[in-house]
VONUSE-454263 format. One record per residue: residue in one letter; x, y, z of N, C-alpha, C in turn. Coordinates in steps of 0.02 Angstrom, whole numbers, plus 50000, padded with zeros to 5 digits. Example, Ala and Ser with C-alpha at 12.3 -4.5 7.8 and 13.67 -1.06 7.14 Angstrom:
BEGIN
A506604971650390506154977550390506604983550390 S506424988850354506844994750357506455000250394 
! end
This chain:
BEGIN
M516625197449279516575197049351515835197149372 M515435201249337514725201649352514385194949342 R514575191449288514285184849275514455179949331 F515075180149355515285175649409514875177049472 A514765183249490514395185049549513665182749543 L513375183649484512695181549472512635173949477 A513095170349447513085162949450513185160549522 A513645163649558513765161749628513145163049671 G512815168549658512205170249695511645165249681 L511565163249618511055158449600511205151549630 L511835149549629512025143049657511915142949733 S512085148249767511995148249840511255148349857 A510835151549817510115151649829509825144749820 C510075141049770509825134249758510045129349812 A510625130449841510905125749888510635126749959 S510375132649975510145134050043509405132850049 P509185130250107508475129750117508165136650120 P507515137450106507205143950102507265147950167 N507265144650225507305148350287508025149150310 G508505146850270509215147650287509475142350334 R509045137750357509265132550403509275125850367 A509685121450391509705114650363509065111050384 P508825106450342508215102750361508335098950426 D507835098750467507855095450532507535088550523 A507905083250542507655076450534507005075350572 A506915078850628506315077850668505695080750635 T505785085550589505205088450556505075085350488 S505505080950466505405077550402504835072650410 P504375072350360503825067550365504055060350378 S504625058450350504865051550359505045050050431 A505215055350470505395054250539504785052450581 T504185053750556503585052450595503205046250572 I503435042650522503095036850497503315030650536 D502845027550570502995021550609502825015450567 T503325012550535503205006950491502995000650529 N503095000450595502884994750634502124994250640 R501774999550623501044999550628500704997150564 V501074995150513500764992350453500534985250470 Q499894983850460499634977250477499104974950428 V499044968350424498524965350382497874965150421 L497344967850391496674967550420496314961250397 A496394959650333496064953750304496384952250237 A496394945950219496634943850153496224937850131 F496034937850068495624932350043495744931149969 Q495574925149947495674923249877495104925349832 Q494544926949861493964928749821493714935749841 S493644940149793493384946849806492954948949746 G492654954649752492224957149698492584961349647 W493244961849651493624965949602493864961549545 E493594962749486493804958949427494444961849396 Q494574968149408495174971649383495634973349442 A496274974049427496744976049479496534982849506 T496544983449572496304989549605496734990949667 T496894997249677497204999349739496815005349765 L496605004849828496225010249859496575012549922 V496585019049933496825021949996496205025050028 I496025022650087495385024350118495505028450181 D495165034250184495235038750241494615039450284 D494055036450263493435037450302493035030950306 Q492615030550356492235024450370491755022550314 P491385027350284490935025350229491315022150171 A491905024650154492305021650100492555014750119 L492735013850183492955007250207492385002150203 V491795004150225491214999750221491054997950149 S491085002850104490955001750034491454996750004 A492094997750018492604993149992492514986150021 W492344985750084492224979250116491644975550082 N491114979350066490544976350033490714974049962 V491114977849926491344975749859491764969449865 A492204969249915492634963449925492214957149936 H491634957949967491214952149983490594951649939 A490624954649880490064954449834489864947249821 G489214946049822488964939349808488924934749868 M489194936949924489164932749985488524934350023 S488214929150050487604930450089487764932750160 D488294930350189488494932350256489144936250253 V489104942850253489694947050250489964947850321 P490604946150332490894946950399490914954350418 P490984955750483491014962750505491614966450475 V491524972850463492064977050437492604977450491 P493244976750472493774977250521493784984050555 T493984984150617494044990450654494704993750638 V494654999950615495245003950599495135010850629 D495615013350667495585020250692495805024850636 L495325027450599495485031450539495715038450556 T495765040050620496085046350639496845045450643 R497065039350654497785037750658498045034050597 D497605030150566497805025750511497375026850450 R497615024050395497225023450333497145016050319 A496625014450282496565007650257496805007750184 V497175002650166497395001850097497144995050073 V496824995150016496564988949986496934987749922 V497174981649914497504979649851497154973349826 A496914973749765496604967949733496964967049666 V497094960849648497474959549586497024957749527 G496374957549538495914955949484495844948449476 M495484946649424495294939749412495904935349393 R495924929449423496424924349406496054918149383 S496384914049343496044908349312495984902149357 S496284902449416496244896649461496354898949533 G496294894149578496464895449648497214895149656 G497444895949718498154895449733498524902049734 Y498184907449718498494914149721498344917149789 V498864919949819498804922949886499164929649887 L498844934749917499174941149928499434941449999 E500044943850007500364944350072500684951250080 L500754953350142501124959450157501864958050149 G502194961950108502914961250099503284966350142 E503874968050120504274973050157503984979950145 H504014984050196503804990950189504354995350217 R504395001350188504945005850205504745013050191 V505145017550216505055024550200505575026350148 S505345029350094505785031350039505585038350018 E506045043050025505915050050006505255052450035 D505165051550100504575053850136503925050650112 T503965044750082503375041050060503405034150093 L502835032050119502795025250146502665020550087 V503145016250073503095011450019502905004750050 I502325002150031502064996050059502154990450009 G502534985450028502634979649984502064974749991 V501784972849934501264967649932501504962449883 V501494956149904501744950549864501164946149842 L501134944849777500664939949751501034933349743 Q500824928449783501124921849776500704917849728 R501024915349675500694911249624500704903949647 P500264899849619500264892749636500954889649622 G501174885249666501824882049656501794876949600 A502384875249575502434870349521502144863649543 N501774860549499501464853949511500954853849567 C500704859649588500204859849641499504859549610 A499074855849641498374855649619498034862049640 T497644864849595497274870949610496544870049590 T496124874149618495414873949598495354876749527 A494854874449492494724876949424494234882749426 Q494204886049482493744891649492494104898249483 L493754903049453494044909749448494104912649518 T494664915849532494764919049597494984926349586 A494924930349638495104937449635495394939549702 P496034937949715496334939349780496334946849797 A496254948149862496274955049887496564954949958 I496834960649978497104961350046496924968350071 F496714968650134496564975050167497114976150219 L497414982150218497954983850264497764990150303 A498044990750363498024996950400498734999750400 V498795006050380499455009250377499425015950414 P499985018350441499965024750476499745030450430 R499335034750456499115040750419499705045550420 T499905047750361500455052550353500225058250308 A500665063150301500515068850258500535066950184 V500835061350169500885059150099500475052750089 T500245051650029499875045650013500355039650009 P500185034150042500615028250036500625025549965 R501165022249948501225019349881501325011849889 V500975007949847501035000649849501534998449796 A501994994149818502484991149772502324983749767 M502054981649709501864974649699502454970549675 S502484964449698502964959649672502614952849669 E502914948149633502624941449627503164936349640 R502934930549664503394924949673502994918549667 D503344913249649503024906649645502974903749715 G502424900249728502354896649790502804890549790 P502844887249847503264881149850503004875749803 S503444871649777503254866049733502894860749774 C502464857249740502094851849774502364845049753 
! end
């Protein structure tokens, strides 16, 4: 009987929230994530990242630094995109060096999963029979995402572009 009481006590302790109340949906981090605020700041086929890179940026100096890396080797660097870093974070995704042109990064589907903002980024490969440049490229995309208590996670996928 003692074993049963101990097991029942342990099970009830595991099943109940620490404060004895059920979780409130309004206080869950996922309840406060506005996925409609995920937006593309810039996307380009050429960047300074030779290796695949994902950055989550919370401050202006880091954003300026990433922007300068993205435009390494350019004589006229465009202005850094405006991001309210008190409300949002900047996320940079670069796929590294590719052997030709025709690769494009796009914002895919984004969702909240287990209190994490999952940001879909799609790498579109050159379509079948499409002419591409014989130049090395390094696609990158800059995104603005809502600032949350958790770090956003990027979910990469790939697809072929339309045939030519």
